[in-house]
C-alpha positions as CSV (number, residue, x, y, z in Angstrom):
1,M,-12.9,14.4,-18.7
2,A,-15.7,13.2,-21.1
3,E,-17.1,10.4,-20.2
4,I,-16.1,6.8,-22.4
5,S,-17.5,3.9,-22.3
6,P,-16.6,0.7,-20.1
7,T,-13.7,-1.5,-20.9
8,K,-15.1,-5.1,-21.2
9,P,-13.6,-6.3,-17.6
10,Q,-15.0,-3.3,-16.4
11,Y,-18.6,-4.3,-18.1
12,D,-18.6,-7.6,-17.2
13,Y,-17.9,-6.7,-13.4
14,I,-20.0,-3.9,-13.1
15,T,-23.2,-5.8,-14.7
16,S,-21.8,-9.5,-12.9
17,E,-24.9,-11.6,-11.3
18,Y,-22.4,-13.3,-9.6
19,K,-22.6,-13.5,-6.0
20,Y,-19.2,-12.7,-5.4
21,P,-17.2,-11.5,-8.3
22,A,-13.5,-10.3,-7.9
23,M,-12.2,-8.1,-10.6
24,V,-8.3,-8.9,-10.3
25,A,-6.5,-6.0,-12.6
26,G,-3.4,-4.7,-13.3
27,L,-2.3,-0.9,-12.7
28,G,-4.5,1.2,-14.7
29,S,-7.1,-1.0,-15.4
30,G,-10.0,1.0,-13.9
31,K,-10.7,-1.0,-11.1
32,T,-11.4,2.0,-9.1
33,E,-13.7,3.1,-11.5
34,A,-15.5,0.0,-11.7
35,A,-16.0,-0.4,-8.0
36,V,-17.5,3.0,-7.6
37,K,-20.2,2.6,-10.5
38,R,-20.7,-1.1,-9.6
39,S,-21.5,0.4,-5.9
40,I,-23.8,3.3,-7.4
41,I,-25.4,1.6,-10.0
42,G,-26.1,-1.5,-7.2
43,K,-27.6,1.1,-5.1
44,L,-29.8,2.6,-7.8
45,R,-31.1,-0.9,-8.7
46,N,-32.0,-1.8,-4.8
47,P,-33.8,1.5,-3.5
48,G,-34.7,1.0,0.4
49,T,-31.5,-1.0,1.2
50,N,-28.0,-0.2,2.8
51,R,-24.7,-0.8,0.8
52,G,-21.2,-0.7,2.2
53,F,-17.4,-0.2,0.4
54,Y,-14.3,-1.3,2.0
55,E,-11.0,0.3,1.8
56,P,-8.1,-1.0,3.4
57,T,-7.3,2.4,5.3
58,Y,-9.4,5.6,6.4
59,D,-6.9,7.4,4.3
60,L,-7.8,5.9,1.3
61,I,-11.6,6.5,2.1
62,R,-10.8,9.8,2.6
63,M,-8.2,10.4,-0.2
64,I,-9.8,8.2,-2.8
65,A,-13.5,6.7,-2.4
66,F,-14.9,9.8,-0.8
67,P,-13.7,12.4,-3.8
68,R,-14.8,9.6,-6.6
69,F,-18.2,8.9,-5.4
70,E,-18.9,12.6,-5.0
71,E,-17.6,13.1,-8.4
72,A,-19.4,10.0,-9.9
73,L,-22.5,11.1,-8.1
74,T,-22.3,14.8,-9.4
75,E,-21.8,13.5,-13.3
76,M,-24.7,10.9,-12.8
77,K,-27.1,14.2,-11.2
78,I,-28.1,11.9,-8.7
79,P,-28.8,14.2,-5.3
80,Y,-27.0,12.7,-2.5
81,R,-25.6,13.9,1.2
82,L,-21.9,12.8,2.6
83,F,-21.1,12.4,6.1
84,K,-17.7,12.2,7.1
85,S,-15.9,10.7,10.2
86,P,-17.2,9.4,12.7
87,L,-20.1,8.7,10.3
88,N,-18.5,7.8,7.5
89,Y,-21.8,7.3,5.0
90,I,-23.3,8.5,1.8
91,S,-27.0,9.0,1.7
92,I,-29.3,9.0,-1.4
93,P,-32.9,10.2,-1.0
94,G,-35.2,7.8,-1.6
95,Y,-32.9,4.7,-2.1
96,G,-30.6,4.4,1.3
97,K,-27.0,4.4,2.2
98,I,-23.7,3.6,1.5
99,Y,-21.6,2.8,4.5
100,F,-17.6,3.1,4.1
101,R,-15.2,1.5,6.2
102,S,-11.6,0.3,6.7
103,M,-10.0,-2.8,6.9
104,D,-7.4,-2.0,9.2
105,T,-9.0,-2.4,12.3
106,P,-11.5,-5.6,11.7
107,S,-13.2,-5.4,14.9
108,R,-15.2,-1.8,14.0
109,I,-17.1,-3.8,11.3
110,I,-19.7,-4.1,13.3
111,G,-23.2,-1.5,14.1
112,Y,-25.0,-1.8,11.1
113,E,-25.9,-3.9,7.9
114,H,-26.2,-4.1,4.4
115,A,-27.6,-5.7,1.3
116,D,-24.6,-5.6,-1.4
117,A,-20.7,-4.4,-0.7
118,D,-17.8,-3.8,-2.7
119,V,-14.4,-4.3,-1.0
120,D,-11.3,-2.9,-3.0
121,E,-7.6,-4.1,-2.5
122,L,-8.6,-6.4,0.0
123,D,-5.1,-9.0,-0.6
124,T,-3.3,-5.6,0.6
125,L,-4.0,-7.2,4.3
126,K,-1.9,-10.4,5.7
127,M,-4.1,-13.6,4.9
128,D,-5.6,-14.1,8.4
129,S,-6.3,-10.3,8.6
130,A,-8.0,-10.8,4.8
131,A,-9.7,-13.7,5.9
132,D,-11.5,-12.2,9.2
133,V,-12.3,-9.1,7.6
134,W,-14.0,-11.3,4.7
135,R,-16.1,-13.1,6.9
136,R,-17.1,-10.0,9.0
137,I,-18.1,-8.4,6.0
138,L,-20.3,-11.2,5.1
139,A,-22.1,-10.8,8.4
140,R,-23.1,-7.4,7.8
141,N,-24.6,-8.6,4.4
142,R,-27.7,-9.6,5.8
143,Q,-30.5,-6.9,4.9
144,K,-33.2,-8.7,2.8
145,K,-34.0,-7.5,-0.4
146,S,-37.8,-6.5,-1.5
147,D,-37.5,-8.9,-4.7
148,S,-35.8,-11.7,-3.2
149,R,-32.3,-11.5,-5.3
150,P,-29.0,-12.7,-3.7
151,N,-26.6,-10.1,-1.5
152,T,-23.8,-9.9,-3.2
153,V,-20.4,-8.5,-2.4
154,G,-18.0,-7.8,-5.5
155,L,-14.0,-7.6,-4.8
156,T,-11.5,-5.5,-6.5
157,T,-8.0,-6.0,-6.3
158,T,-4.1,-6.1,-7.7
159,P,-2.8,-9.6,-7.2
160,E,-0.6,-9.8,-4.4
161,G,0.9,-13.5,-4.7
162,F,-0.8,-16.4,-3.4
163,K,-2.6,-14.8,-0.6
164,F,-6.1,-15.1,0.4
165,V,-7.6,-13.7,-3.0
166,Y,-5.9,-16.2,-4.6
167,Q,-6.7,-18.9,-2.2
168,C,-10.6,-18.4,-2.4
169,W,-11.4,-17.5,-6.0
170,E,-8.4,-19.2,-8.2
171,K,-7.3,-22.0,-6.0
172,N,-10.4,-23.3,-4.3
173,P,-13.3,-21.5,-5.3
174,Q,-16.8,-22.0,-3.7
175,P,-20.4,-21.8,-5.9
176,G,-20.4,-18.1,-6.8
177,Y,-17.0,-16.6,-6.7
178,H,-16.0,-15.8,-10.2
179,I,-12.9,-14.2,-11.1
180,I,-13.1,-11.5,-13.9
181,R,-9.2,-10.4,-15.5
182,A,-8.6,-6.9,-16.3
183,P,-5.1,-6.5,-17.8
184,T,-3.5,-3.2,-17.6
185,Y,-3.7,-3.4,-21.5
186,S,-7.2,-3.8,-21.8
187,N,-7.8,0.0,-20.9
188,P,-7.2,1.3,-24.4
189,H,-7.4,5.0,-23.1
190,L,-4.2,4.9,-21.0
191,P,-1.4,7.0,-22.7
192,E,0.6,5.1,-25.1
193,D,3.8,4.9,-23.0
194,Y,1.7,3.8,-19.4
195,V,3.0,-0.2,-19.8
196,D,6.5,1.1,-20.5
197,S,6.8,3.5,-17.7
198,L,5.5,0.5,-15.3
199,R,8.7,-1.5,-16.4
200,D,10.7,1.1,-15.5
201,I,9.9,1.2,-11.8
202,Y,8.9,-2.6,-10.9
203,P,11.2,-5.3,-10.7
204,D,10.5,-7.9,-13.0
205,Q,8.7,-10.5,-10.9
206,L,5.9,-7.8,-10.2
207,L,5.0,-7.1,-14.0
208,A,3.2,-10.2,-14.1
209,A,0.7,-9.4,-11.5
210,Y,0.9,-5.7,-11.8
211,V,0.1,-5.7,-15.9
212,E,-1.2,-8.8,-16.5
213,G,-3.3,-9.1,-13.1
214,E,-2.2,-12.7,-12.6
215,F,-1.1,-14.6,-9.6
216,V,2.4,-14.9,-9.3
217,N,4.8,-16.0,-6.4
218,L,6.0,-12.8,-4.9
219,T,7.9,-14.6,-2.1
220,S,10.6,-16.3,-4.2
221,G,14.3,-15.5,-3.4
222,T,14.9,-12.5,-1.4
223,V,12.6,-10.0,-0.5
224,Y,15.4,-7.4,-2.2
225,S,15.9,-8.9,-5.5
226,A,17.1,-5.7,-7.4
227,Y,20.2,-6.1,-5.1
228,N,23.5,-7.1,-6.6
229,R,27.2,-6.3,-4.7
230,E,28.8,-5.1,-7.8
231,Q,26.2,-3.0,-9.8
232,C,25.3,-1.2,-6.4
233,D,28.1,-0.4,-5.0
234,T,29.7,3.3,-4.4
235,L,33.5,4.2,-4.1
236,E,32.1,7.7,-2.9
237,E,33.4,8.7,1.1
238,I,31.8,10.9,3.4
239,K,33.1,14.6,2.9
240,P,33.8,17.1,5.8
241,K,30.7,19.0,7.0
242,E,28.5,17.6,4.4
243,P,25.1,17.0,4.8
244,L,24.1,13.7,6.1
245,F,20.8,11.8,5.7
246,I,19.9,8.6,7.9
247,G,17.4,6.2,8.1
248,M,16.6,5.0,11.3
249,D,15.0,1.7,13.1
250,F,13.6,1.5,16.3
251,N,14.5,-1.7,18.4
252,V,14.5,-2.4,22.3
253,E,18.6,-2.3,22.8
254,N,19.1,-2.8,19.0
255,M,18.4,0.1,17.2
256,S,20.1,0.9,13.8
257,A,20.9,3.6,11.4
258,T,22.1,4.0,8.0
259,V,24.2,7.2,7.2
260,H,23.8,8.3,3.3
261,V,24.9,11.2,1.2
262,I,23.6,12.7,-2.1
263,R,25.6,12.2,-5.1
264,G,23.6,13.4,-8.3
265,K,19.9,12.1,-7.8
266,A,21.0,9.1,-5.5
267,F,21.4,8.4,-2.2
268,H,24.7,6.7,-1.5
269,R,25.1,4.8,1.6
270,L,28.2,4.9,3.7
271,D,27.9,3.9,6.7
272,D,25.6,1.4,9.0
273,L,25.1,2.1,13.2
274,T,23.7,-1.0,14.5
275,K,23.1,-2.6,18.1
276,I,22.7,0.8,19.3
277,Y,20.6,0.7,22.9
278,D,18.2,3.1,22.7
279,T,17.1,6.3,21.5
280,P,19.3,8.7,23.6
281,A,22.3,6.6,22.9
282,M,21.6,6.5,19.1
283,I,21.9,10.3,19.8
284,E,25.2,10.2,21.3
285,A,26.6,7.8,18.7
286,I,25.9,10.2,15.6
287,K,26.6,13.1,17.3
288,L,30.2,11.7,18.4
289,K,30.6,10.4,14.7
290,Y,29.4,13.5,13.0
291,P,29.8,15.9,15.1
292,E,30.1,18.6,12.0
293,H,27.2,17.7,10.2
294,H,23.9,18.3,9.5
295,I,21.9,15.1,10.2
296,T,18.5,14.9,8.9
297,I,16.8,11.7,10.4
298,Y,14.0,9.6,8.4
299,P,12.9,7.3,11.7
300,D,9.9,4.3,11.6
301,S,6.8,6.7,12.0
302,S,6.0,4.8,15.1
303,G,8.7,6.6,16.9
304,G,6.1,9.6,17.0
305,S,4.4,7.5,20.1
306,R,6.9,4.9,21.3
307,K,9.2,6.2,24.0
308,S,12.8,4.7,24.8
309,V,13.3,6.3,28.4
310,D,10.8,9.5,29.5
311,A,7.1,8.3,29.8
312,S,6.4,11.6,28.3
313,V,8.4,12.0,25.4
314,S,8.9,9.8,21.9
315,D,11.4,8.9,20.2
316,I,10.7,11.3,17.8
317,S,10.8,14.0,19.7
318,L,14.2,13.2,21.4
319,L,15.7,13.2,18.0
320,R,14.4,16.7,17.0
321,A,15.5,18.1,20.8
322,A,18.8,16.9,19.8
323,G,19.1,19.3,17.0
324,F,18.4,16.8,14.2
325,S,16.1,17.5,11.5
326,V,13.6,14.9,11.1
327,K,11.2,14.0,8.1
328,A,8.3,11.3,9.2
329,R,5.5,10.7,7.9
330,P,1.9,10.7,10.4
331,S,2.2,6.7,9.5
332,N,4.4,4.7,7.7
333,P,3.6,3.1,4.2
334,F,2.5,-0.8,3.6
335,V,5.4,-2.6,4.0
336,K,4.8,-3.4,0.8
337,D,5.2,-0.2,-0.7
338,R,8.6,0.6,1.3
339,V,9.9,-3.0,-0.4
340,I,8.7,-1.9,-3.7
341,A,10.4,1.3,-2.9
342,M,13.7,-0.1,-2.2
343,N,13.7,-2.5,-5.1
344,S,13.1,0.4,-7.5
345,A,15.8,2.4,-6.1
346,L,18.4,-0.1,-6.9
347,K,17.3,-1.1,-10.0
348,N,17.5,2.6,-11.1
349,G,21.0,3.2,-9.8
350,L,19.3,6.1,-6.8
351,L,20.8,4.2,-4.0
352,K,24.1,3.0,-4.0
353,I,25.7,0.7,-1.2
354,S,29.5,1.4,-0.2
355,T,30.7,-2.5,-0.2
356,K,34.0,-1.1,1.8
357,H,31.8,0.6,4.8
358,C,28.6,-1.3,4.7
359,R,29.1,-5.0,4.9
360,E,26.3,-5.5,6.9
361,S,23.9,-4.0,4.9
362,C,24.8,-5.6,2.2
363,E,24.4,-9.0,4.4
364,C,20.8,-8.0,5.1
365,L,20.0,-6.8,1.7
366,E,21.1,-10.4,-0.2
367,Q,19.8,-12.9,3.1
368,Q,16.8,-11.2,4.0
369,S,14.0,-13.6,2.8
370,Y,10.1,-14.3,3.1
371,D,8.2,-15.9,5.8
372,K,5.6,-18.6,5.9
373,N,3.1,-15.7,5.8
374,G,5.2,-14.0,2.5
375,E,5.9,-11.2,4.7
376,P,9.7,-10.0,5.1
377,D,11.2,-12.4,8.0
378,K,12.3,-10.5,10.9
379,K,14.0,-13.3,12.8
380,S,17.1,-14.1,11.4
381,G,17.9,-10.1,12.3
382,H,18.6,-9.1,8.8
383,D,15.6,-6.9,8.6
384,H,16.6,-3.9,10.9
385,L,19.1,-1.9,8.7
386,N,16.9,-3.1,5.6
387,D,13.7,-1.3,7.3
388,S,16.3,1.9,8.6
389,G,17.3,2.3,4.9
390,G,13.6,1.7,3.7
391,Y,12.5,4.7,5.7
392,L,14.7,7.0,3.7
393,I,13.9,5.7,0.4
394,A,10.3,5.4,1.0
395,Y,9.9,8.9,2.2
396,E,12.4,10.0,-0.8
397,L,11.7,8.1,-3.7
398,P,8.5,6.7,-3.1
399,V,6.8,4.4,-6.4
400,V,4.7,6.9,-7.4
401,K,2.1,4.7,-10.0
402,P,1.5,6.6,-13.5
403,L,-1.8,8.0,-13.1
404,S,-4.3,7.1,-15.2
405,S,-8.1,7.2,-15.4
406,V,-11.0,5.4,-17.1
407,K,-14.5,6.8,-17.0
408,V,-17.3,4.5,-17.2
409,A,-20.5,5.6,-18.8
410,F,-23.3,3.2,-18.2
411,P,-26.7,3.5,-18.7
412,L,-29.0,3.1,-15.2
């Protein structure tokens, strides 16, 4: 793709002289591209020092940061060497290193230092974790520059409610903390229907955040705000010998599962299994109730490591040994992404819930709220069935953000 000039928010962020600038952005606004270019240009302007680049997980470093940096450095004709796991840094001869670190294990943010840093999607972390990570990054940001200019840490994020970024950059900003707002439509190079496509998949309360780049209350009301008993009801019944698709949540002495069939493009939930003691008991219950059906299980991915009975056999291994097909990714998606997938499926008629057969599911979807930390509440007991169904929906119907790309051409 040919290079284009930066949008105004991208330019403002890349060139910001504030100590802690934050580009708070809607989807498709080009914040990641701006972060990459700010990092590279900042590195070239401060030779002899190092820089940090932080993502929420190592998977995002591997899948997003590494490719974007390699592409940008190649386009800019800057020689470099990339050292992947366990070192995780880019070396630019004569200029220094850019260290890549994940934020999911704050205790590992040790053993190196830099003069500037860039942090992506800090608000996907819980409030306490984000604060801990931010303090640790500032502690690493201690190399002295030859021109004695102040060290900086830039931030790019989509707003995730009234969390850490809101508290530090909007509500109680200290000197040096500055917001650069970047709504989705600030990018003139997106497809004409891009914003409309976001409206199709995201619940209304998320659009102000993910299009306008505004801080809004994402934790008011129920977690599954798109659920409506009448609109989401189904009169379907399980047919003899038809395939069944079961979401499963592992809990000691309180396992849950949701049983679905497929009609057209939609999943129809037609049974709940609750208060099952452990995985062997769940296997027995499914086989007893549905002996002639092909069963596909969508379990909590953490079941690949936890054990119900035998210290050498995981819960997921028990499911496979029982003859079930199992669909599980190496790790669970972010809770936020699973909730968005569920709300999107409910909103768009891709998930139907039988009020006749799934009374507990209906109650859980209506009654689960957010806790004081902005996370789905787990104390009321309404989370188990919601989680079990969510694993299936997040696997089969994940919310895939429409693709967009903004290439920043910027003079060195």
